[in-house]
C-alpha positions in Angstrom: 37.9 -79.1 49.1 40.4 -81.5 47.6 41.1 -80.8 44.0 41.6 -83.7 41.6 44.2 -82.7 39.1 42.8 -82.8 35.5 44.1 -81.8 32.2 44.6 -78.1 32.0 42.4 -76.2 29.6 44.0 -74.8 26.5 46.5 -72.1 27.8 45.1 -69.7 25.3 41.7 -69.7 27.1 43.1 -68.4 30.3 45.4 -66.0 28.5 42.5 -64.6 26.6 40.4 -64.3 29.8 43.3 -62.4 31.5 43.8 -60.1 28.5 40.1 -59.4 28.3 39.6 -58.3 31.9 42.8 -56.3 32.0 41.8 -54.5 28.8 38.4 -53.9 30.4 40.1 -52.4 33.5 42.2 -50.1 31.3 39.0 -48.8 29.7 37.3 -48.4 33.1 40.1 -46.4 34.5 40.4 -44.2 31.5 36.8 -43.0 32.2 36.6 -43.4 36.0 35.8 -40.2 37.8 35.2 -38.3 34.6 32.1 -37.3 32.6 30.2 -40.2 31.1 26.8 -41.0 29.8 24.7 -42.9 32.3 21.4 -44.4 31.4 18.8 -46.4 33.4 17.7 -50.0 32.8 15.3 -49.7 35.8 14.5 -47.4 38.6 17.9 -47.8 40.2 19.7 -50.1 37.7 22.3 -48.1 35.8 24.3 -48.7 32.7 27.1 -46.4 31.5 28.6 -45.9 28.1 31.7 -47.6 29.5 29.8 -50.8 30.2 28.8 -51.0 26.6 32.2 -50.0 25.2 33.9 -52.7 27.3 31.4 -55.4 26.2 31.9 -54.5 22.6 35.6 -54.8 23.0 35.2 -58.2 24.5 32.8 -59.5 21.9 35.1 -58.4 19.1 38.1 -60.2 20.8 36.2 -63.5 21.2 34.7 -63.2 17.6 38.2 -62.8 16.2 40.0 -65.5 18.4 37.2 -68.1 18.9 34.5 -67.4 16.3 32.6 -70.6 17.2 32.3 -69.7 20.9 29.2 -68.2 22.4 29.2 -65.0 24.6 26.7 -64.2 27.4 27.2 -60.5 28.4 25.2 -58.3 30.6 24.6 -55.3 28.3 24.3 -56.7 24.7 22.3 -59.9 25.3 20.5 -61.2 22.3 19.1 -64.6 23.2 18.1 -66.7 26.2 21.5 -67.8 27.4 20.9 -66.1 30.7 18.4 -68.7 31.6 19.8 -71.9 30.0 23.1 -73.7 29.9 24.8 -73.4 26.6 26.4 -76.3 24.7 30.1 -76.0 24.0 32.1 -73.0 25.0 30.3 -70.0 26.4 32.1 -66.9 27.8 30.0 -65.2 30.6 31.1 -61.6 31.0 30.3 -58.6 33.1 32.0 -55.5 31.7 31.6 -53.7 35.0 30.5 -55.5 38.0 29.7 -52.7 40.4 28.3 -50.2 37.9 26.5 -48.2 40.5 29.8 -47.8 42.4 31.6 -46.9 39.2 29.1 -44.3 38.2 29.3 -42.7 41.6 33.1 -42.6 41.7 33.3 -45.3 44.4 36.4 -47.4 43.6 34.9 -50.9 44.2 34.2 -52.5 40.8 35.8 -55.0 38.4 35.5 -56.9 35.2 34.3 -60.4 35.7 34.6 -63.3 33.3 34.0 -67.1 33.3 34.3 -69.6 30.5 31.9 -72.5 30.6 32.2 -75.7 28.7 28.9 -77.5 28.4 27.6 -75.5 31.4 30.6 -76.0 33.7 33.0 -73.2 34.4 36.6 -74.1 33.5 38.4 -70.8 33.5 37.8 -67.6 35.4 39.3 -64.1 35.6 38.3 -61.1 37.7 40.2 -57.9 37.6 40.0 -55.0 40.0 41.8 -52.1 38.2 41.8 -49.7 41.2 43.9 -52.2 43.3 45.5 -54.0 40.3 44.3 -57.3 41.7 43.9 -60.1 39.2 42.0 -63.2 40.4 42.2 -66.3 38.2 41.3 -69.9 38.3 41.4 -73.0 36.1 39.1 -76.0 37.0 41.1 -78.6 38.9 44.2 -76.4 39.1 43.6 -73.9 41.9 43.0 -70.2 42.1 45.5 -67.3 42.2 45.7 -63.6 43.0 48.4 -61.9 40.9 50.0 -65.3 40.4 50.0 -66.4 44.1 47.9 -69.3 45.2 44.7 -68.5 47.0 43.2 -70.3 50.0 39.9 -69.7 51.9 39.8 -68.8 55.6 39.7 -71.3 58.4 36.8 -69.8 60.4 34.8 -72.6 61.7 31.7 -70.8 63.1 29.4 -68.1 61.7 29.8 -66.2 65.0 33.6 -65.9 64.2 33.0 -64.9 60.5 32.9 -61.8 58.5 30.0 -62.1 55.9 29.0 -60.1 52.9 25.9 -59.8 50.8 24.2 -57.7 48.1 20.7 -56.6 47.2 18.9 -56.9 43.9 17.7 -53.9 41.8 14.1 -54.7 42.9 14.9 -54.1 46.5 12.7 -51.0 46.5 9.6 -53.2 46.2 8.3 -53.3 49.8 7.9 -57.0 50.1 11.4 -57.7 48.7 13.2 -55.0 50.6 11.6 -56.0 53.9 12.6 -59.6 53.6 16.2 -58.9 52.6 16.6 -56.4 55.4 15.2 -58.9 57.9 17.7 -61.5 56.5 20.5 -59.0 56.8 19.6 -58.6 60.5 19.3 -62.4 60.9 22.9 -62.9 59.9 24.1 -59.6 61.6 23.0 -60.9 64.9 24.7 -64.3 64.4 28.1 -63.3 62.9 31.0 -61.0 63.6 29.8 -58.5 61.0 28.0 -58.3 57.6 29.3 -56.1 54.8 27.7 -54.9 51.6 30.3 -53.8 49.0 28.3 -53.6 45.7 30.2 -56.1 43.6 29.2 -59.7 43.8 32.3 -60.8 41.8 34.6 -59.1 44.2 32.6 -60.5 47.2 33.3 -64.0 45.8 36.9 -63.3 45.2 37.3 -62.0 48.7 35.9 -65.2 50.1 38.4 -67.1 47.9 41.2 -64.9 49.3 40.2 -65.5 52.9 39.3 -61.8 53.5 35.6 -62.8 54.0 34.3 -66.0 55.2 30.8 -66.2 53.6 28.7 -64.6 50.9 25.0 -64.9 50.2 22.8 -63.1 47.7 19.2 -63.7 46.6 19.0 -62.7 42.9 22.2 -62.9 40.9 22.6 -63.2 37.1 25.1 -65.6 35.5 27.7 -62.8 34.7 27.7 -61.8 38.4 28.7 -65.2 39.7 30.2 -67.5 37.0 33.8 -66.4 37.3 33.9 -65.7 41.0 32.2 -69.0 42.0 34.9 -71.0 40.2 37.6 -69.0 42.0 36.0 -69.8 45.4 35.8 -73.5 44.6 39.4 -73.6 43.4 40.6 -71.8 46.5 39.1 -74.6 48.6 35.6 -73.1 49.3 32.1 -74.3 48.6 29.4 -72.7 46.5 25.7 -73.8 46.3 22.2 -72.4 46.2 20.4 -71.7 49.4 19.3 -75.3 49.7 22.7 -76.8 49.3 22.4 -77.8 45.6 25.8 -77.5 43.9 26.3 -74.2 42.1 25.3 -73.6 38.5 25.7 -70.1 37.1 21.9 -69.8 36.2 21.0 -70.1 39.9 19.8 -66.8 41.2 20.4 -67.7 44.9 24.1 -68.1 45.7 25.8 -69.1 48.9 29.6 -69.2 48.9 31.8 -69.9 51.9 35.1 -71.2 53.1 33.3 -74.6 53.4 33.7 -74.9 57.1 30.7 -72.6 57.8 28.6 -73.6 54.8 26.2 -76.1 56.5 25.7 -73.6 59.4 24.8 -70.8 57.0 22.4 -73.2 55.1 20.8 -74.0 58.5 20.4 -70.3 59.3 18.8 -69.6 55.9 16.4 -72.5 56.5 15.6 -71.2 60.0 15.0 -67.7 58.6 12.6 -68.8 55.9 10.7 -71.1 58.3 10.2 -68.2 60.6 9.1 -65.9 57.8 6.7 -68.5 56.5 5.2 -68.8 60.0 4.7 -65.0 60.2 2.9 -65.0 56.8 0.7 -68.1 57.3 
């Protein structure tokens, strides 16, 4: 992907994004592995007191620094911003992406943040506090890991690629789980391997860093994908839905790749759904 240089966003925007995710990481690590209150939003969908504390911190920071900006967060959502593009500036924030990992003491989680302007992401920051890895991007100006430029991998075929995916919280519904497991097998038999890490934001950042070659997931929320998708694009990758439509953060189905295997993965998704449709007709 060739980047066309554009005017950089206000430096305070990226600085705020970095400050927010690093503060989030400090709160996460202060509680990680210790006692905490854990509640359920669904049968297997967890929320901890740390998720809520981090989001409150973030909302207070934005209210003080940018009082006219909107915030879409996972835990304290008050309107319909999760399903519609917002006019002006909108911060899309996941206080802990990988809450299930976090609650179980598994050190694969992060804070994920994207800033949209009229529905287009212009700034992103994702911070993994256990590895002290800070992924950032500004639209048109590349992506970085701890200040060093990122670039996607050069794998040119799915058979040579390491893929990653995730499952939604309704995976226990038989018809949902069966289809997603079948799709997992579909890619497993056509790639080098398929991983499942439990944090979509880190999955996306790892594609941007060239550690993984492709990522697909069926039912993401805006806070899962907004920041990471911009980081992938700015590292030279491609992000779309499962039909090839250019990514928007309100899309539930996301495909992110190094670009070189994108069309092949789209074709494999189409092939899978055609076969499934034939089985159910």
